[in-house]
C-alpha positions as CSV (number, residue, x, y, z in Angstrom):
1,M,0.0,0.0,0.0
2,E,1.4,3.4,-1.0
3,A,1.7,6.1,1.7
4,L,-0.1,9.4,1.1
5,K,2.1,12.2,0.1
6,P,1.5,15.6,1.7
7,Q,0.1,18.0,-0.8
8,K,1.6,21.5,-1.1
9,K,-1.0,24.2,-0.5
10,L,-1.9,26.3,-3.5
11,T,-3.6,29.0,-1.6
12,Y,-3.7,30.5,1.9
13,S,-6.4,32.2,3.9
14,V,-5.8,35.8,5.1
15,I,-5.4,34.5,8.6
16,E,-2.7,32.0,7.5
17,V,-0.9,34.8,5.7
18,A,-1.1,37.1,8.7
19,K,0.5,34.3,10.8
20,M,3.2,33.6,8.3
21,L,4.1,37.3,7.9
22,G,3.9,38.0,11.7
23,I,1.3,40.7,11.2
24,S,-2.2,41.3,12.6
25,R,-5.2,39.8,11.0
26,G,-6.5,43.3,10.4
27,K,-3.3,44.4,8.7
28,A,-3.4,41.3,6.5
29,Y,-7.0,42.1,5.4
30,E,-5.9,45.7,4.7
31,L,-3.0,44.4,2.5
32,V,-5.1,42.1,0.4
33,N,-7.8,44.7,-0.1
34,S,-5.3,47.3,-1.3
35,R,-3.3,47.5,-4.5
36,N,-0.1,47.2,-2.4
37,G,-0.6,43.6,-1.2
38,P,-0.4,40.2,-2.8
39,A,-3.0,39.2,-5.4
40,A,-6.0,37.6,-3.9
41,F,-9.4,36.3,-5.0
42,R,-12.7,35.4,-3.4
43,V,-14.4,32.0,-3.3
44,G,-17.8,32.7,-1.7
45,N,-17.0,34.6,1.5
46,R,-13.4,33.5,1.7
47,I,-10.5,35.5,0.5
48,L,-7.6,33.3,-0.8
49,I,-4.1,34.3,-1.6
50,P,-2.2,32.0,-4.1
51,E,1.1,30.7,-2.8
52,V,2.9,32.0,-5.9
53,A,1.4,35.5,-5.5
54,L,2.4,35.7,-1.9
55,E,6.0,34.5,-2.6
56,R,6.3,37.0,-5.5
57,W,5.0,39.9,-3.3
58,V,7.3,39.1,-0.5
59,N,10.3,39.0,-2.9
60,E,9.2,42.3,-4.4
61,Q,9.0,43.9,-0.9
62,A,12.5,42.6,-0.1
63,K,13.9,44.2,-3.2
64,I,12.1,47.5,-2.5
65,G,13.2,47.6,1.2
66,G,16.6,46.2,0.8
């Protein structure tokens, strides 16, 4: 029997992003609702941030700030 392989997440919730970035939930919502944050989309009431968009945004911020 083959063991289940863990799947890489394709998207994160706003709360997950807040925890990963070490910012408040409110600040994370502010970022995704602005043009300055990572790209996000809605599925029903949920706001999801694609992993690739978050990584790209973090890298861009590092270039701007560093």
